[in-house]
N, C-alpha and C positions, 0 to 999 in steps of 0.2 A: 326773083325766085332763088331760093337757097338750095343748092344741090347737096350740101353736107348737113347731116343731122347733128343735133347737139351731142350725140354719142361720139361721132367722128371728131368733132371739134374738141370735145373733152379728152378723148384719147390723145389727140395731138398736143394739147396743153400738158397732159400728164407726162408724155414723153419728153417734152421740153423741160419740165420740172425735174424729171429723173436725170436728164443730162446735166442740169445745173447742180444737182446733188452729187453726181459723179465727179464733177469738177471740184466741188468743195471738199469731198472726201480725199481726192488725190492731192489736193493742196495740204491737207492734214498729214498725209503720209510723207510728202516732200519736206514738211517742217517738223518731223518727228524728233529731230535732234536740235531744233532751234530753241535756245533758252527763252523762256517767257511766252512762247507761242501757245495759244489756247485753241483747242480743237473746236471746229465749227460743224454745224449740221443744218439741214433744212427741215422745217416742220412740214413734211410731205403730206401727212394726213389732212391738215387744215387746207393746204394749197390745193390738194386734189378735190376736196369737197367744194372749194370755190370754183374750180375749173368746170365742174359739172352743174353747179347751181346758178352761178351768176351769168346773166346774158351780157355778152361783150360785143363791142363794135368790131367790124372786120379788121383783122390784123392786130388787135389788141390782146396781148397775152395776160395770163394771170400772174400777179406779183408774187414772187417767191421770197420769203423772209429767211435770210441767212443769219443765224445767231450762234453765239458761243454755246458749246455743249455743256450745260450746267451740271450734267450727271457725271462728266469725266473727272477723275481724280487728278489732282495737280501734284507733280513730282517736285522734288527739292529745287530743281532749276527753274520752276515756274511753268514748265511745259506740261500740257494735259493730254498729249497724244499717246494712246496705247496702240501700237502697231497691230496687235492681234484683233482688237476691236474694230479698228478702221478697215482692216482687210476683210473681216467678216461683213461689215456694212457695205463695202465695195462689191463683194460677191453677191450679196442679196440684192443690191441695187441693179447690178448687171442682169441678174435673173429677171427682175421686174421689167427692166427696159426691154429685154428680148421678148418677154411675153406680150407686153403691150404693143410692140412693133409688129409681132405676128398677128395679133388681133386686128390692128389697124390695116395691115396688108390684106387680110381676108375681107374686111369691109370694102376696100377699094376694088378687090376682085369682084365682089358682088355688084358694086356699082358699074364696073366695066361690063359685066355680063348683062346687066339690065339695059345699059345703053346699046349694046350689040343687038339685043332682042327687039328694041324699039325701032331700029333702022329698018 
C-alpha cells in the first residue's frame, strides 16, 4: 500500500530540484569574479515534467541536468555570470521553493487529519 499520492511524490521531487538549482545559482554568484567561469543553470521545466510523469522506484529521485547557461553573455575575462540576473533567478527560485513547501505541508496536514479521523 502506498500512502503517498503521485502529487506528493512529485512535489517532493520538485522541491529537491529547486534546492539543486539554488545550489547551482549560488555557485554562480560565488564565482562571479572567477575568470573563465561559465554560469550554469538547471532545466527545471523538463525535470519537473519528469518528476510528475515518470513512475519511479521508492527512493529514486529525478535526474537533474546541470548545464552551462548558453544564453549568458561572456565578458572579456571569459566569465558569463551577471550578478543581477543570478540574484533575480535566486529570488524567483526561493519564491517557488517556499510555495511548493507550503503546498506539500498542507498535503501532509490533510494526511494527518485523515489518519486521526480513522483512529
